[in-house]
C-alpha positions as CSV (number, residue, x, y, z in Angstrom):
1,M,12.8,17.5,-8.9
2,G,15.4,17.1,-11.6
3,T,14.8,19.2,-14.7
4,E,11.1,19.5,-14.0
5,S,10.5,18.6,-17.6
6,S,12.6,21.6,-18.7
7,D,14.8,21.4,-21.8
8,S,17.3,23.7,-20.2
9,F,19.4,22.3,-17.2
10,N,22.9,22.2,-15.9
11,L,24.6,19.2,-17.5
12,D,27.1,18.7,-14.6
13,E,24.3,18.5,-12.0
14,G,22.3,16.1,-14.3
15,F,25.3,13.9,-14.8
16,V,26.0,13.6,-11.0
17,A,22.3,12.9,-10.4
18,V,22.3,10.0,-12.9
19,M,25.5,8.5,-11.5
20,E,24.1,8.6,-8.0
21,L,21.0,6.8,-9.2
22,L,23.1,4.1,-10.9
23,I,25.1,3.5,-7.7
24,N,21.8,2.7,-6.0
25,Y,20.5,0.5,-8.8
26,R,18.7,-1.8,-6.5
27,D,16.2,1.1,-5.9
28,I,15.6,1.9,-9.5
29,C,12.0,1.6,-10.7
30,I,11.3,3.5,-13.9
31,Y,8.1,3.5,-16.0
32,W,6.4,5.9,-18.4
33,T,2.8,6.9,-18.5
34,K,2.7,8.5,-22.0
35,Y,1.6,5.3,-23.7
36,Y,0.1,3.4,-20.8
37,D,-1.2,4.4,-17.3
38,F,-3.1,3.1,-14.3
39,Q,-6.6,4.2,-15.6
40,N,-7.3,0.9,-17.4
41,E,-8.0,-1.8,-14.9
42,V,-6.2,-4.6,-16.8
43,V,-3.2,-2.4,-17.4
44,R,-3.2,-1.2,-13.8
45,N,-3.2,-4.7,-12.4
46,F,-0.4,-5.8,-14.7
47,L,1.7,-2.7,-13.9
48,K,1.3,-3.3,-10.2
49,K,2.5,-6.8,-10.6
50,Q,5.4,-5.7,-12.6
51,L,6.4,-3.0,-10.1
52,K,6.4,-5.5,-7.3
53,G,9.4,-7.3,-8.9
54,D,13.0,-7.2,-7.9
55,R,14.8,-4.0,-8.7
56,P,16.1,-2.6,-10.9
57,I,12.9,-2.2,-12.9
58,I,13.0,-0.2,-16.2
59,L,9.8,-0.8,-18.2
60,D,9.9,-0.3,-21.9
61,P,8.3,3.1,-22.7
62,A,6.0,1.5,-25.3
63,D,5.8,-2.1,-24.0
64,P,5.4,-2.5,-20.2
65,T,5.8,-6.3,-20.5
66,N,9.5,-5.8,-21.3
67,N,11.6,-5.0,-18.2
68,L,14.9,-3.7,-19.5
69,G,16.3,-3.8,-15.9
70,R,16.6,-7.6,-16.0
71,R,19.8,-7.4,-18.0
72,N,23.0,-8.3,-16.2
73,G,26.0,-6.1,-15.4
74,W,24.5,-3.7,-12.9
75,E,27.3,-4.3,-10.4
76,Q,29.8,-3.1,-13.0
77,V,27.7,-0.1,-13.9
78,A,27.5,0.9,-10.2
79,A,31.2,0.5,-9.8
80,E,31.9,2.7,-12.9
81,A,29.4,5.3,-11.6
82,A,31.1,5.4,-8.2
83,F,34.5,6.0,-10.0
84,C,33.0,8.8,-12.1
85,L,31.8,10.6,-9.0
86,L,35.4,10.7,-7.7
87,Q,36.5,12.7,-10.8
88,V,37.2,16.4,-10.7
89,C,34.3,17.2,-13.1
90,C,31.8,15.8,-10.6
91,T,33.3,17.2,-7.4
92,T,32.5,20.7,-8.6
93,V,28.8,20.1,-7.9
94,G,28.2,21.1,-4.3
95,P,25.5,19.6,-2.0
96,S,23.2,22.6,-2.4
97,E,23.3,22.1,-6.2
98,R,22.4,18.5,-6.3
99,W,19.0,17.5,-7.7
100,N,16.4,16.5,-5.2
101,V,15.3,13.3,-7.0
102,Q,12.4,11.7,-5.3
103,R,12.4,7.9,-5.2
104,A,8.8,7.9,-6.4
105,R,6.0,10.5,-6.9
106,D,3.4,10.8,-4.2
107,V,0.3,8.6,-4.4
108,Q,-3.3,9.4,-3.6
109,V,-4.6,7.5,-0.6
110,R,-8.4,7.3,-0.1
111,V,-9.2,6.8,3.6
112,K,-12.3,5.0,4.6
113,Q,-13.8,4.4,8.0
114,T,-17.2,3.0,8.9
115,G,-19.7,5.7,9.8
116,T,-17.6,8.6,8.5
117,V,-17.1,10.5,5.2
118,D,-14.2,9.3,3.0
119,W,-11.2,11.7,2.7
120,T,-8.0,11.9,0.8
121,L,-4.3,12.3,1.7
122,W,-1.1,12.2,-0.4
123,T,2.0,10.3,0.7
124,N,5.3,9.1,-0.8
125,P,5.4,5.3,-1.3
126,Y,8.8,5.2,0.4
127,S,7.6,7.2,3.5
128,P,7.1,5.0,6.6
129,I,3.5,4.1,7.2
130,R,3.8,5.3,10.7
131,K,3.9,8.9,9.3
132,M,0.7,8.3,7.4
133,K,-0.8,7.0,10.6
134,A,0.2,10.1,12.5
135,E,-1.4,12.3,9.9
136,I,-4.7,10.3,10.1
137,R,-4.5,10.4,13.9
138,R,-4.3,14.2,13.8
139,E,-7.1,14.5,11.2
140,K,-9.5,12.1,13.1
141,N,-8.3,12.9,16.6
142,F,-7.9,9.2,17.4
143,G,-7.0,8.1,20.9
144,G,-6.9,4.3,20.5
145,E,-4.7,2.0,18.5
146,L,-4.9,2.8,14.8
147,R,-5.1,-0.2,12.4
148,I,-4.8,0.3,8.7
149,S,-5.6,-2.3,6.0
150,F,-5.9,-2.6,2.3
151,Q,-7.0,-5.2,-0.3
152,E,-5.7,-5.8,-3.7
153,P,-8.4,-6.7,-6.4
154,G,-8.9,-10.5,-6.1
155,G,-6.7,-10.7,-3.0
156,E,-7.2,-10.9,0.8
157,R,-7.3,-7.9,3.0
158,Q,-4.1,-7.4,4.9
159,L,-2.9,-5.1,7.7
160,L,-0.3,-2.5,6.9
161,S,2.7,-2.4,9.3
162,S,3.9,0.9,10.8
163,R,7.5,-0.2,10.2
164,K,7.0,-0.7,6.5
165,T,6.2,1.6,3.5
166,L,3.6,1.4,0.8
167,A,6.4,0.5,-1.5
168,D,7.0,-2.7,0.6
169,Y,3.5,-3.8,-0.4
170,G,3.9,-2.9,-4.0
171,I,1.7,0.2,-3.8
172,F,2.8,3.0,-6.2
173,S,-0.5,4.3,-7.4
174,K,-3.9,5.4,-6.0
175,V,-5.1,3.1,-3.2
176,T,-8.0,2.8,-0.8
177,I,-7.3,1.9,2.8
178,W,-9.7,1.1,5.7
179,V,-9.0,2.7,9.1
180,L,-10.1,1.1,12.3
181,E,-9.6,2.3,15.9
182,T,-9.3,-0.4,18.6
183,F,-9.1,-0.2,22.4
184,P,-7.8,-3.1,24.6
185,P,-8.8,-5.8,24.8
186,E,-10.5,-5.4,21.4
187,I,-9.1,-7.3,18.4
188,L,-9.5,-6.7,14.7
189,V,-11.3,-9.2,12.5
190,F,-11.9,-9.1,8.8
191,V,-15.3,-10.0,7.5
192,K,-15.3,-11.1,3.9
193,Y,-18.5,-10.3,2.0
194,P,-19.9,-12.4,-0.8
195,G,-18.5,-10.1,-3.5
196,G,-14.9,-10.8,-2.2
197,Q,-14.4,-7.4,-0.5
198,S,-13.5,-7.5,3.2
199,K,-14.1,-5.0,6.0
200,P,-12.4,-4.6,9.3
201,F,-14.3,-4.7,12.6
202,A,-13.2,-4.1,16.2
203,I,-14.6,-6.5,18.7
204,N,-14.0,-7.8,22.2
205,P,-12.9,-11.5,22.3
206,D,-15.6,-12.1,24.9
207,D,-18.3,-10.9,22.5
208,T,-20.4,-13.5,20.7
209,I,-20.9,-14.1,17.0
210,L,-24.3,-12.4,17.4
211,D,-22.5,-9.3,18.6
212,L,-20.4,-9.4,15.5
213,K,-23.4,-9.8,13.3
214,E,-25.0,-6.8,14.9
215,K,-21.8,-4.8,14.2
216,I,-22.0,-5.9,10.6
217,E,-25.6,-4.8,10.4
218,D,-24.8,-1.4,12.0
219,A,-22.1,-0.9,9.3
220,G,-24.7,-1.2,6.6
221,G,-24.7,-4.9,6.1
222,P,-27.6,-7.3,6.1
223,W,-29.9,-7.8,9.1
224,A,-28.2,-9.9,11.9
225,E,-30.8,-12.6,11.6
226,D,-30.2,-12.9,7.9
227,Q,-26.4,-13.5,8.2
228,V,-24.5,-16.7,8.0
229,L,-20.9,-16.5,9.2
230,L,-18.3,-19.1,8.4
231,L,-14.8,-19.8,9.8
232,D,-12.8,-22.4,7.8
233,D,-16.1,-23.4,6.1
234,E,-17.8,-24.1,9.4
235,E,-20.9,-22.2,10.4
236,L,-20.6,-20.1,13.6
237,E,-23.3,-20.3,16.2
238,D,-24.7,-17.0,17.5
239,D,-24.1,-17.8,21.2
240,E,-20.4,-18.8,20.8
241,S,-17.8,-16.2,21.8
242,L,-14.8,-15.3,19.7
243,E,-12.5,-16.5,22.5
244,E,-14.2,-19.9,22.6
245,L,-13.8,-20.2,18.8
246,E,-10.1,-19.3,19.2
247,I,-10.5,-16.4,16.7
248,K,-7.4,-14.3,16.8
249,D,-6.4,-10.8,15.8
250,C,-6.6,-10.3,12.0
251,D,-8.5,-13.5,11.3
252,T,-11.0,-13.5,8.4
253,I,-14.6,-14.5,8.9
254,E,-16.7,-15.1,5.8
255,L,-20.2,-13.8,5.3
256,S,-21.0,-16.7,3.0
257,R,-24.6,-15.9,2.1
258,V,-27.7,-14.1,3.2
259,I,-30.9,-15.9,4.2
260,Y,-34.1,-14.5,2.8
């Protein structure tokens, strides 16, 4: 990709690559990891917030709070870059000589599923999530519907759409996802634990709250009889079904506390 950190490269090829990047300035997202990276939690959370902003994003190499890409005039820059590519000096670079500049480096994805050992895959943030799903399906030999979710620190768990990319969710660094397999007429519900983390569960709408409590227990949670589940701050009775309570796919149920 590009010069691969080499000090020796073809200037014509490099110039064409930069002009092509400038034309597509709405996709530009540049940051450096020499002076700051994603290892520190505070810096990581701040960088993720910065990288979710509107493009172009060019973070200052020494100060990630400064987005140099906010400056005006990008339309004129793109127009000049397009004009440059029409010049003879640029047309000498053939398609086979163009740099293969990835839009982003691959990110590590930790895959979690209740009752199985965690495993890791790598994917490009701009690759459709459906491709990642296909890889997981092959690895796990799934036959049902595959539901993938993730949760930002301090945020709510959300489902990842097959039609989108990780970049659409602002994910450009290591991330943990939960995988759930459902079979009709099962729905997915998120159970939010007291610490703020949520886990996905597959359950039939005809099942009762007690059935859900038993699933939580089987997944390593507290004993069913010790659980208190809430929906919109109202305690749910064991004999009520999810359908009776009008609990829908992707709703969140809170495990508010544990009785001892």
